[in-house]
C-alpha positions as CSV (number, residue, x, y, z in Angstrom):
1,M,2.2,15.4,16.6
2,V,4.8,13.8,18.8
3,A,6.8,12.5,15.8
4,F,6.5,15.7,13.9
5,P,6.4,18.6,16.4
6,A,6.7,21.3,13.6
7,V,3.2,20.3,12.4
8,D,0.4,22.7,13.6
9,P,-3.2,21.9,14.5
10,D,-4.5,23.2,11.2
11,F,-2.5,20.6,9.4
12,I,-4.2,17.9,11.5
13,N,-7.6,19.3,10.6
14,V,-7.0,19.3,6.9
15,L,-5.3,15.9,7.1
16,S,-8.4,14.5,8.8
17,E,-10.7,15.8,6.1
18,R,-8.5,14.4,3.4
19,L,-8.3,11.0,5.1
20,V,-12.1,10.8,5.2
21,A,-12.4,11.9,1.6
22,N,-9.9,9.3,0.5
23,G,-11.6,6.5,2.4
24,F,-8.7,5.7,4.8
25,T,-9.2,2.9,7.2
26,N,-7.6,2.9,10.6
27,R,-5.2,0.2,9.4
28,R,-4.3,2.1,6.3
29,L,-3.7,5.3,8.3
30,K,-1.4,3.4,10.8
31,D,0.6,2.0,7.9
32,A,0.9,5.4,6.2
33,I,2.0,7.1,9.4
34,G,4.4,4.3,10.2
35,S,5.9,4.5,6.7
36,L,6.2,8.3,7.1
37,I,8.0,8.0,10.4
38,D,10.3,5.3,9.1
39,N,11.2,7.1,5.8
40,F,10.7,10.9,6.1
41,K,13.8,13.0,6.0
42,Y,12.6,16.5,6.8
43,Q,11.0,18.1,9.8
44,K,7.5,19.0,8.4
45,P,5.6,16.5,6.3
46,N,3.0,17.4,3.7
47,I,-0.5,16.0,3.6
48,S,0.4,14.3,0.3
49,D,3.2,12.4,2.0
50,I,0.5,10.6,4.0
51,I,-2.4,10.4,1.5
52,S,-0.1,9.1,-1.3
53,F,0.8,6.1,0.8
54,D,-0.9,2.9,-0.4
55,R,-0.2,-0.8,-0.3
56,K,-1.6,-2.5,-3.2
57,I,-0.6,-5.7,-5.0
58,K,-1.4,-6.7,-8.5
59,L,-3.9,-9.5,-9.0
60,Y,-3.2,-11.7,-12.0
61,S,-5.7,-13.9,-13.9
62,Y,-4.5,-17.4,-14.8
63,G,-3.8,-16.1,-18.3
64,E,-1.8,-13.1,-17.1
65,A,0.3,-15.3,-14.8
66,Y,0.9,-17.7,-17.6
67,R,2.2,-14.9,-19.8
68,L,4.6,-13.8,-17.1
69,I,5.9,-17.3,-17.0
70,E,6.3,-17.4,-20.8
71,R,8.2,-14.1,-20.8
72,G,10.5,-15.4,-18.1
73,E,9.5,-12.8,-15.5
74,V,8.7,-15.5,-13.0
75,S,9.9,-19.1,-13.0
76,G,6.5,-20.8,-12.7
77,F,3.2,-21.0,-11.0
78,S,5.0,-21.8,-7.8
79,D,5.9,-18.1,-7.6
80,F,2.3,-17.3,-7.1
81,D,-0.3,-17.8,-4.3
82,I,-4.0,-18.1,-5.2
83,I,-6.5,-15.8,-3.5
84,E,-10.2,-15.5,-4.0
85,V,-11.9,-12.1,-4.4
86,N,-15.7,-11.9,-4.7
87,G,-15.8,-15.6,-5.8
88,D,-13.1,-15.2,-8.5
89,K,-9.6,-16.7,-8.2
90,Y,-6.6,-14.6,-8.8
91,R,-2.8,-15.1,-8.5
92,I,-0.5,-12.8,-6.5
93,K,3.2,-12.9,-6.7
94,K,4.7,-14.4,-3.5
95,S,7.3,-11.6,-3.6
96,D,4.6,-9.0,-3.5
97,K,2.8,-10.7,-0.6
98,I,6.0,-10.6,1.5
99,N,5.8,-6.8,1.4
100,L,2.3,-6.7,3.0
101,P,1.9,-6.2,6.7
């Protein structure tokens, strides 16, 4: 409310309901609000300006990463980091990882 004084309390109530319905974590909410404060150009934001914020990165299988290399979209496997999700190994582009908090 300090960053956007034109926002009324009803906005906060509806926003709270939508945050719960969309499974926002505290971290995701802080990131969304931070992004809004850094990038918003008007006085009064919409709930969708906050809810639509998401930081996701694409997970690539070995085969998908190999195809990117073949097509010349990346120079090689050195452009990827390997992460494990639920016991499976995936590759993520290092350039995508840089954009994460």
